[in-house]
N, C-alpha and C positions, 0 to 999 in steps of 0.2 A: 602567530594575529593575524594574518592576510586568511586564514580559513573561516578565521571566528565573524570575521566582514558576510560570509554569507556571498562573498564572489563567484566561489570553488566547489562543485563537487568534490570530497574526498570519501577517504573508508579509512578505517581504523584499525588495523590489520591486527589481527588476534584479539580483540577488545573482549571481545562475549566468549572466550575461550572459561568453560567452568561453571557458564551458567546455569544453573537447574534445569530452565527450558530446553536445550538443545536435546536434554532427553526427557523432559515428561511430556511438552504439550504436543497436540493433536488433536484431531475432530472426537476424538473418544473419550479422550483426556477432561477437553472440555465441556462433553457431554454429563460427563459423571461429576465434574465440579459444580454445575450450574442446572442443570436438570433440564427436559424435554421440555420445558415453555419459554425458556430463555430465547430471545428472538432476533435475528440477525438478515442482512438482505442475502441474500442467495439469487444468483443467476444459472437457473436451470440448464441452460443452453449453453452459455458462454460466446464468443468470439466468433467460433470455426463455423456454425448457422446464421450469422448476423443477426440473433435473435438476442443482443444484448440488454434485457429488461431486467432486471432485479425484484422481487417480490419479498416483502419483511416475513418471515415465516419460524414459523418455531422450529429448534434447533435438532430436535431430535426426528423431526421429519427431512430437515437441510442434511442431518448426518446420513440418512438410509438411505437417501437418494443420493449422494454424494456416493458412497461405498458400490450403489448399483453402476453408478456411471464410468469403474474403475475397469469393468468390461462390457462397455461403449465404447470403443476409440471413435466416433462423430461426435461425441458430446464432452465438452470440456468446462463441466460447472464448476463454479466457485465462491466462497463465503467471503464476505465483505463488512465486515462485522464492524462496529462504532459500538466501542465497547464504555457503555457509561460509567462515569466516575466514580461510582461506588464500589462495581464489580473490576476497576482498574487497579483501585486501590489495593483488593486479596491477592496480586501477581508479584506483588513486592517481594515476595519472598521467592519466588518461582521464580526470579530475575537476580538475585543477588549472587554474587557478588557483580555488584554496578555501579558505575559513575553515578552519584544523583542527579549532575546537571542533566544524565542522559535518560532516567527516569522520571522526576520530578520535577517539574519546572512551575509548577504552580503557588509555591508560597509568597510571592509576592503580589500574584494574581489575589488568590483568596486574602489577603488582608486590603486589597482596595475594595472586593464585590463580596466578601463573607462567602460561607458554604454555599448558600442558595444562589448565590449572583454566580460563582464557580462551574455551579454544576449546568445551569444556563448554557453558556459559554461552550464547557467541553460538547455538551448537546445538540449542536449546531457548528463544531470545529470537527478536521480529521485529525487531530493531534493525537487520540489514541484507538489504533484500527489495526484489527487484524487481517489479513488476505491468505485467503487457503483455498490453494487451488490444485487441478491435477497437472500432469505433463503436456508442455503445448498451450497451457491457459495462457492466455497475451492483450494487452489493450492495445488500442490505437493510439497513437501520440494524443498526447492532450496539455492541458496545463490543470496544474491542482490551485483550487481554490484558497490558497490558506495564504495569510499575509504574514508568512515568517519561514524560515527555514524548515527541512523537514529530516527526518532520518529513518531508516529503518534499520532492521536485523534478518538477515536470514537463518532461519531456524531448521528447516528441512529442505534437502534439496539443493536445484541453483535457481538463479533469476539474474536473466539477461538486462541490462538496462540500454537505451538511448537515451542521453539528456542533454536537452540543446538550449543556451543560453536567448535571451531575448533578443539579442541581434542578430540570430538566426531564424526571427518568425518570417522572415517573407520569402523564405523557403520552403516553410512547412506545410505549405497549403490550407490554410486555415479555413476551416466550413463555418462561411458569414453566417449560414443560418444558423449554427450551433454557436456562434461567436463569444455569446454570455458565460459558458460553460468551456473556451478554450480549447475547443475538441479540432481535431483534423481529420481527414481520410486516408493521410498516407498514414501504411506501414513499415515504417521504415526497417523491418526484417524481411521483408520481401516486397522492395520496391520497384515500380514497372518502370523502369526510367524513360521510357517513350508519354506514359502519360503525367509523369512528375520529373520531368528534368530538372528541376530548381534547385530539388534534392542533393544531387552531385556537387552544389556548392555550398549547402551547409555542412560548418563546423561544430562537429558535434562528440559528444562524449560515448564509450562504446564502455562500457563495465557488467563482468558478470561477478554477481555476487553470490558466495558460498559461506555455508554456515560458518555461524563466530567472527563475520567482520560487519559491524556498525558501518552502517552505508550514508552518508551523509548526501541528500540529493536536493542541494538546495538552490538546485535552477531550475526554472521550467521554460519552455518555449511559448 
């Protein structure tokens, strides 16, 4: 019950073992399933070059660049794909067996808003998002702009998380110019302690996500 309150992040160890997504999902799978012209936000450079500017581009173009970048270690491009509701529903078979509360939380919303209203809500929220990155892809510390708990499942590779409760905000160097987006100039994985000494007082969670363990990142800095 305490976890369902959204007060603490938690991992469901082994809960995704057996999902067909663990074997099937890849950029090439999505390209084959949806075709060249489906669009995704794609960040050509990634954080390493401090050029973290995404562009909405056709999937086919992004996939070819993504494969090319695997031989260019100075680049870490990634996909940030906000999946439209009608496409998300086609993934349900891929994700089975899966508990309904992890995959489908739209029942009561659809009763209130109708199909069209529900699609509009999903178009402007982060609830249905697929992230695909290269080795060393990373994000600076930030606050997700969703008014609810969220969860993610690692399908391939590993992802290290630093998750901080709101109480630690005074130690996280929020960028005042980017306050609306909750961004920070602090890189918690490689901290310059002389430049960011308050970080040493922050009490945050440090977790490495591996395939098969849904992780609820329900706290934000």
